[in-house]
Structures are given as structure tokens and as C-alpha cells.
PLY file of the C-alpha trace (Angstrom):
ply
format ascii 1.0
element vertex 126
property float x
property float y
property float z
element edge 125
property int vertex1
property int vertex2
end_header
24.68 -19.73 -19.46
23.96 -17.88 -16.19
21.34 -15.16 -16.14
19.86 -12.94 -13.45
16.34 -11.64 -13.96
14.92 -8.67 -12.07
11.30 -9.67 -11.45
10.11 -6.04 -11.25
11.30 -5.51 -14.83
9.57 -8.54 -16.34
6.31 -7.65 -18.10
3.25 -9.24 -16.63
1.29 -11.77 -18.71
-1.81 -10.12 -20.16
-3.80 -13.10 -21.42
-7.49 -13.38 -20.48
-6.85 -15.93 -17.74
-4.05 -13.92 -16.11
-4.86 -12.36 -12.75
-3.26 -9.11 -13.95
-5.86 -8.89 -16.74
-8.67 -9.10 -14.19
-7.08 -6.24 -12.24
-7.19 -3.91 -15.19
-10.89 -3.01 -15.30
-11.40 0.10 -17.41
-11.42 3.18 -15.17
-10.96 1.30 -11.91
-7.44 0.60 -10.71
-8.23 0.40 -7.00
-7.38 -3.21 -6.23
-6.04 -4.03 -2.80
-6.77 -6.24 0.14
-6.71 -4.83 3.67
-6.43 -7.02 6.75
-7.35 -5.27 10.00
-5.10 -6.90 12.59
-5.72 -4.68 15.64
-8.86 -2.54 15.96
-9.03 0.46 18.32
-11.96 -1.04 20.24
-9.86 -4.12 20.97
-7.04 -2.15 22.63
-6.76 -0.84 26.16
-6.22 2.78 25.11
-8.53 2.72 22.07
-6.05 4.74 19.98
-4.17 2.09 17.97
-5.31 0.61 14.63
-2.96 -1.74 12.75
-3.23 -3.76 9.60
-1.63 -5.29 6.54
-2.34 -4.24 2.95
-1.56 -5.85 -0.41
-1.72 -3.54 -3.46
-1.88 -5.58 -6.64
0.28 -4.94 -9.74
-0.71 -1.80 -11.65
-3.18 -0.82 -8.93
-3.47 1.63 -6.03
-5.33 2.35 -2.82
-8.25 4.83 -2.73
-6.29 7.17 -0.54
-7.59 8.87 2.55
-6.99 11.49 5.18
-7.29 11.35 8.94
-6.79 14.64 10.78
-6.96 12.88 14.14
-4.42 10.10 13.41
-0.79 9.80 12.38
0.30 6.72 10.44
3.42 4.64 9.95
3.91 2.23 7.05
6.50 -0.57 6.92
6.96 -2.04 3.43
7.45 -5.80 3.44
7.44 -6.76 -0.26
7.76 -5.03 -3.63
8.27 -1.42 -4.70
5.79 1.38 -5.12
4.93 5.04 -4.74
3.58 6.85 -1.68
1.64 9.95 -2.65
1.18 12.62 0.02
-0.61 15.88 -0.87
0.57 15.70 -4.50
4.19 14.75 -3.72
5.45 11.29 -4.66
8.01 9.18 -2.82
9.49 5.88 -4.01
9.20 3.11 -1.43
10.46 -0.47 -1.34
10.63 -3.50 0.94
12.48 -2.53 4.11
11.38 1.13 4.03
9.41 2.85 6.77
7.24 5.85 5.87
5.59 8.31 8.28
2.43 10.32 7.49
1.58 13.11 9.98
-1.90 14.18 11.06
-4.05 15.40 8.17
-2.65 15.14 4.64
-4.34 13.09 1.90
-2.19 10.03 1.12
-2.34 7.02 -1.16
-0.15 4.10 -2.25
0.40 3.09 -5.87
2.00 -0.04 -7.32
3.21 0.47 -10.91
5.11 -2.83 -10.87
4.42 -6.43 -11.86
4.51 -7.96 -8.35
2.33 -7.15 -5.33
3.29 -4.32 -2.97
2.75 -5.35 0.64
2.97 -3.29 3.80
2.14 -3.26 7.48
0.62 -0.02 8.82
-0.33 1.42 12.16
-2.31 4.53 13.04
-2.30 6.22 16.42
-5.10 8.58 17.36
-4.33 12.01 18.79
-5.00 12.21 22.50
-7.96 14.41 23.41
0 1
1 2
2 3
3 4
4 5
5 6
6 7
7 8
8 9
9 10
10 11
11 12
12 13
13 14
14 15
15 16
16 17
17 18
18 19
19 20
20 21
21 22
22 23
23 24
24 25
25 26
26 27
27 28
28 29
29 30
30 31
31 32
32 33
33 34
34 35
35 36
36 37
37 38
38 39
39 40
40 41
41 42
42 43
43 44
44 45
45 46
46 47
47 48
48 49
49 50
50 51
51 52
52 53
53 54
54 55
55 56
56 57
57 58
58 59
59 60
60 61
61 62
62 63
63 64
64 65
65 66
66 67
67 68
68 69
69 70
70 71
71 72
72 73
73 74
74 75
75 76
76 77
77 78
78 79
79 80
80 81
81 82
82 83
83 84
84 85
85 86
86 87
87 88
88 89
89 90
90 91
91 92
92 93
93 94
94 95
95 96
96 97
97 98
98 99
99 100
100 101
101 102
102 103
103 104
104 105
105 106
106 107
107 108
108 109
109 110
110 111
111 112
112 113
113 114
114 115
115 116
116 117
117 118
118 119
119 120
120 121
121 122
122 123
123 124
124 125
């Protein structure tokens, strides 16, 4: 019998040795890895910062604001939620999301597979 399974709809294993169980520390759901690929001090203009982030299942980023930088996200894997100043937007692999100068923003992954994205910030010219 043929069967298609949507991985995002499969519940994650919760046993003590499962990675997902380690991610679910009481009161702390900020679990992500950030890879800084290009630092401003390593660029000619000093205004570009780029990286890659993995947000683990059921987790989120801390969130931040940068009044002097605009940011572009490109989602590579998974599905998640971009929160910007209290508004939520669904995002998925293949989406590009722009954040202008200033607003608080965060990324949340309510799913059972990692959410991965490339991001770049560009500093406002003085």
C-alpha cells in the first residue's frame, strides 16, 4: 500500500534520549545555532553582516531590534513564524522576508523539523 507522510505533521519522539526532549527545558525555549558568515569588519564598506541560523523544533530565537540596520531573511528549510512588533507571518522554505529599520522581530519554529534560514543585515549609511 502506498502512503505519503507529511513530516511536519508527524509528532516528534519525546523519550529521554530524543534530542527534542533536551530542547524542551522548562521555561527556556530559545534553542538555535547562529553561524556568522560575513562580519561587518571583514567587508570593504563595513555595513554588511550575513549569517545562517537553525531554529530547533518547538523553539525560537531571542528576538532583537536594530534601528540602524534593515534585514532580509531567506528560508531554506522547514516552516515557521516571523514575529514583527506583535504581528505574526507564516514563513516556509523558499520565502524571503524583509524587516525594515527598527521593529522588534523574532523567529519561532512550532514544527517537528528544524527551521533554517540565511539572513543579511545592511547598516544605514551615516
